[in-house]
C-alpha positions as CSV (number, residue, x, y, z in Angstrom):
1,X,0.0,0.0,0.0
2,X,1.3,3.4,-0.8
3,X,1.1,6.4,1.5
4,X,-1.5,9.1,0.6
5,X,-0.4,12.7,0.6
6,X,-1.8,16.1,0.0
7,X,-1.2,17.4,-3.6
8,X,2.2,19.0,-3.6
9,X,1.1,21.7,-5.9
10,X,-2.3,22.9,-4.7
11,X,-2.6,21.1,-1.3
12,X,-5.8,19.2,-2.2
13,X,-6.4,16.4,0.3
14,X,-7.0,12.8,-1.0
15,X,-10.5,12.7,-2.4
16,X,-10.8,16.5,-2.9
17,X,-10.7,18.4,-6.2
18,X,-7.5,20.2,-7.2
19,X,-7.6,24.0,-7.1
20,X,-8.2,25.3,-10.7
21,X,-4.8,25.8,-12.4
22,X,-3.1,23.1,-10.4
23,X,-0.3,21.6,-12.5
24,X,-0.8,18.1,-11.1
25,X,-4.5,17.7,-12.0
26,X,-5.1,15.3,-14.8
27,X,-7.6,15.9,-17.6
28,X,-10.5,13.4,-17.4
29,X,-10.7,13.4,-21.3
30,X,-7.1,12.7,-22.2
31,X,-5.3,11.8,-19.0
32,X,-2.7,14.5,-19.6
33,X,-1.9,17.5,-17.5
34,X,-5.1,19.5,-17.3
35,X,-3.4,22.8,-17.4
36,X,-1.5,22.0,-20.6
37,X,-3.6,19.6,-22.6
38,X,-5.3,20.7,-25.8
39,X,-8.7,19.2,-25.0
40,X,-10.4,22.6,-24.6
41,X,-9.5,23.3,-28.3
42,X,-10.4,19.8,-29.5
43,X,-13.8,19.8,-27.9
44,X,-14.5,23.1,-29.6
45,X,-13.4,21.8,-33.0
46,X,-10.2,23.8,-33.3
47,X,-6.9,22.4,-34.6
48,X,-4.0,23.7,-32.5
49,X,-1.6,23.2,-35.5
50,X,-3.2,26.2,-37.3
51,X,-4.6,28.1,-34.3
52,X,-2.3,31.1,-34.7
53,X,-3.4,31.7,-38.3
54,X,-7.0,30.5,-38.2
55,X,-7.9,32.0,-34.8
56,X,-5.3,34.7,-33.8
57,X,-7.5,36.1,-31.0
58,X,-7.7,32.7,-29.3
59,X,-4.1,32.0,-30.0
60,X,-3.2,35.3,-28.3
61,X,-5.8,35.4,-25.5
62,X,-6.5,31.8,-24.8
63,X,-9.8,30.0,-24.8
64,X,-13.0,32.0,-24.4
65,X,-15.5,31.6,-21.6
66,X,-17.9,29.8,-24.1
67,X,-15.1,27.4,-25.0
68,X,-14.5,26.6,-21.4
69,X,-18.2,26.0,-20.8
70,X,-18.3,23.5,-23.7
71,X,-15.2,21.8,-22.4
72,X,-16.6,21.7,-18.8
73,X,-19.8,20.1,-20.2
74,X,-17.7,17.4,-22.0
75,X,-15.8,16.7,-18.7
76,X,-19.1,16.4,-16.8
77,X,-20.4,14.0,-19.4
78,X,-17.3,11.8,-18.6
79,X,-18.1,11.8,-14.9
80,X,-16.5,15.1,-13.9
81,X,-13.1,16.3,-13.0
82,X,-10.6,13.8,-11.4
83,X,-10.1,14.3,-7.7
84,X,-6.7,14.0,-6.1
85,X,-6.1,10.4,-5.1
86,X,-3.3,10.9,-2.7
87,X,-0.6,9.6,-5.0
88,X,1.1,10.8,-8.2
89,X,-0.9,10.3,-11.4
90,X,-0.1,7.0,-13.0
91,X,1.6,5.4,-9.9
92,X,-1.4,3.2,-9.2
93,X,-1.4,1.8,-12.8
94,X,2.4,1.3,-12.7
95,X,2.0,-0.6,-9.4
96,X,-0.8,-2.8,-10.8
97,X,1.0,-3.5,-14.1
98,X,4.4,-4.1,-12.4
99,X,6.1,-1.1,-14.2
100,X,9.1,-0.3,-12.1
101,X,12.4,1.4,-12.8
102,X,15.5,2.7,-11.0
103,X,18.2,5.2,-12.0
104,X,21.1,3.2,-13.5
105,X,24.4,3.1,-11.8
106,X,26.3,4.8,-14.6
107,X,24.4,8.1,-14.1
108,X,23.8,9.4,-17.6
109,X,25.0,6.4,-19.6
110,X,22.2,4.0,-18.6
111,X,19.6,6.3,-17.2
112,X,16.3,4.7,-16.1
113,X,16.5,0.9,-16.0
114,X,13.5,-1.4,-15.7
115,X,13.4,-3.5,-12.6
116,X,11.1,-5.3,-10.2
117,X,9.3,-3.6,-7.3
118,X,11.8,-4.9,-4.7
119,X,14.9,-3.4,-6.4
120,X,16.6,-0.8,-4.3
121,X,15.4,2.6,-5.5
122,X,12.5,1.2,-7.5
123,X,9.9,3.8,-8.5
124,X,6.9,3.8,-10.8
125,X,8.0,3.7,-14.5
126,X,5.8,6.5,-15.8
127,X,7.7,6.5,-19.1
128,X,6.8,2.9,-19.8
129,X,3.2,3.6,-18.8
130,X,3.0,6.3,-21.5
131,X,4.6,4.1,-24.1
132,X,2.5,0.9,-23.4
133,X,-0.8,2.3,-22.2
134,X,-3.6,4.6,-23.4
135,X,-5.9,6.8,-21.3
136,X,-9.4,5.3,-21.1
137,X,-11.8,8.2,-20.3
138,X,-14.6,5.8,-19.4
139,X,-12.4,3.8,-16.9
140,X,-10.7,7.2,-15.9
141,X,-7.3,5.6,-15.9
142,X,-4.5,4.2,-18.1
143,X,-5.0,0.8,-19.6
144,X,-2.7,-1.5,-21.6
145,X,-2.7,-0.6,-25.3
146,X,-4.6,-3.1,-27.3
147,X,-2.5,-4.9,-29.9
């Protein structure tokens, strides 16, 4: 069992919602960092690749209130925002899937090395999680990518 902690960015307690703008909060739609994902644009049918040319006012000033309202409705349809669980996003999935790594002994030459959970210095292998899993908005978590 892992120790639950308050969010180290906004101070949310386990089970509570993050403060808006918290850089730890995950997006319920894509699983990415809420503060930096492109879902607000996607939900509104905007392509971020040509945002500067096609919508210079939005590119310069950010999403409009109406855009955020549409995005918020899409998140509510998925079950609402994701509360702080008490542990870093993705750690639970790594634990369940057995994705562990440690910093290699050659510091810089080997980098992160896969290992088992009992290895000295083992921590959740979030890089592997991103490489082998996809966000499932219905399950509200990362799941192994289907073949």
